Phi, psi and omega in degrees: 000138185293129167293144173280152167274108184266004182300311179305318176298317177292328184290320174307303178309315180295322184289320178293320181290323181292321175302309175307312179300314179303312188296313182303321186289316182300312178301316178296325184285329177299309173309308179299323175296314175301326176294316179296311178301316170307310179301313179298316187287331179288342175265331185258331187252131172050052167293161181300315186284328166310297189294325178297310182297316177300319174299335178288326178290313180305312184299318173305304185306309183302316184290339177257073196306308186303318185287327173298322172299324179303319188294319174302315185287313178296328182279340177284324181287328178293325186282327183299327182292350177050025179213020187241166182276154184279038182204156169245141177273122179263328178208137187229024176092331180264355181139185185276152179291112185276353175283350176267000178080017176273064181205193185120288174267347186082004178304322186292318177300317194286321174298315177299317183291311180289339180270007171065039180279142168261321181203140176232125175249151164254120192241145179280178194281003184265089183293330181298316180286330178290319178294320177305313182287339174290345183277348182244177175260014181267072175194163177263033176260144175290156176302323174302319171295316181295324179294330180285319177297323178308325186276358177293147181271127181304333180286343182259079178267087173232153173299140183207159164265130183232133183231146179236123181262153183294342177279002184085002181270166185219154182207153179207136184230159175284133175226071184258052195304317183279092184274175180314142185310122180262117173300330184289349172287340182250322186295138190085353171244039187299319178293341176272308192262329172089016186261124187232158168293142168293124180302334189250347186224115183294130176089359176261142177240136176239147170269138187227160169107184187289315186207065185293175182271075180228028176278138180220135193249130178241113188056242178250011181258153178252126181241172177226148186268126178274325174197171181240111193284166174298346180265000182095348187278163192241118180273126177229158186232134171307132183297312185253143177295158179294149175307322178275128172269152182224151166282153182285312182208145184278159178230198183298326184262359184290155177254002172242152182268189186283357173241009178094353176290179181281128177238146181297141181283156175061051175202159178262357176308128178082010178247179178267021179295143171228137175274355185272126182297340182278353182259151184296318180279014176293149175198146184217131003281158177304324176299339177269004183292125183245031181103171179235132185276000180273133187289319188231168191278175175301132176084340173276332174279136185244159176265183192302333181265012178069028174266140172297141180228162182244350187207145178211149180301153179260342181224130183303126180090351183273117181294345186284129181253154176230147192288139185286150175295163179273358177226151178289165170302164182289322185285337169288317181297312175304319185281330178269001169237295180294311180283330175294332182281358180272337184275147176295157172303328178305307189289313183307327179291342176266350184267147178236142176299144182204164178283126172240144188275129183224025178280132183293142179250131183290156189261015186261169178303122176196166182293160180293321175306326178285315173318307184297315177298322175297316190296311188285349183298333182228146194218166174213136174259120181193187182261309181243126178226210176230171174289151179265166173295331181292322175299321181299302190289341177282333181294331190286126178285343173277105189304332186288343176269357198277026167228164183293323182296303186291331177292345176276355179262202188254043178287159178272104183293134167232076189217113185295343180283342173295126187240005193054037173216159182272130190213146182280151165253176174262011184262117170295165175257136171298119178312145176267352177208177180275004183242014178207141177206056193231356186276146181223143175292132164222170188245134178278175182294330174277355176100358180290151173264122189233171177224140185222152172305148185294338181268355180285168178112212020280155180235168181288160192221130177234113177303140173238146169201178188249131170266144184307155188280346180268018176286158169237141187243146168228164181111188184246331177078013192276349184192177176297325177288343185236026185291153174299147172234148171271132185225000000 
């Protein structure tokens, strides 16, 4: 029998075995390389000595409280410039960064020298941006430090200190000194910061006095905190009025309509006027119609239980209700469209829809508690509003001014909300008859609470909105230059 030629078969077998062996060797090499890298990292990254020494730097920074606030402020200012790196150099081998105020006793330099530091960075909470920068050479970090930073977990977005040592080791620790805004840091320091318990709402805190530490910076604009609500949100007001002065709501003689368009003079066309006596915005005679003082439209206006309503009384104590208009007030429309659209997406993301009190407040002598009950009778859920008459009187440190009635007198105001301009609030005045509903509370340049027809003016406007409860703040809030910032 003729023997078969098996040379080709043996060659295929050899190739298969060789490929298998080579694959195993490659896998073993990869695993071995990872083991070597991890082994080296365990000796070079976050060593006990490195973390201990870096904690000494952290302790120094915390003990120099003013200087640590400068870190947050300077880093925030760099971010706003849109062309800066997401970190600050604390130490670079030649000494501490003196522009940050880290000098005086020389303790910082001594710690850096004793700790064998080559470089110390203070980095923002955005680990993703830091890691992206580490992939490039566009930084003053060494290649080894960039490799260390690449290993940071993007999920661990915390402010941190990062150190490179002269012996080639590295360490990082959390440095999140400014925790979520803490009421305990203000309670008991009312004379310093001006934060007080709201006398009428448990768990709510309000800023009172001449100039409390409630400045907060949103992008490049300065706002001020009116209150910290019981739900943890921050009610803020723009520090300076808008460039545009506004009427509250158009009337017969107004030249703009309810959405800001051109309106023919001496007509109610384009206003919320109604000739139906069953409607809230009814007025007689028509020629005297001076706008309507209800903030929001039917169903958007809520009762004390936060349910949408279609009608409300026009006179305090009168059970008869009148149909609410089908449109919001002009000032409501302006703030939640034109003004809102001027805000950056960053600021918009911090704003939360919230309940605003829009109940009419009567203009007769009464207690603050009665003012509050009337204000809270009606509400509106939305984004941008104005301060209420209650916000204004509660902010006054002079107790004799702390009712709507007495604040309209000649009391000596100690109120940071007074801006020496005539400006609107969002609080209506209770009509005195069933044939008029046009008066709105406003603040005079001398600080008095006055009431004017909704179509009067135009008056100054300072938008108000609520910031979400999960924001974190740093800074001192003592003035414009040291305003709180969100990080």
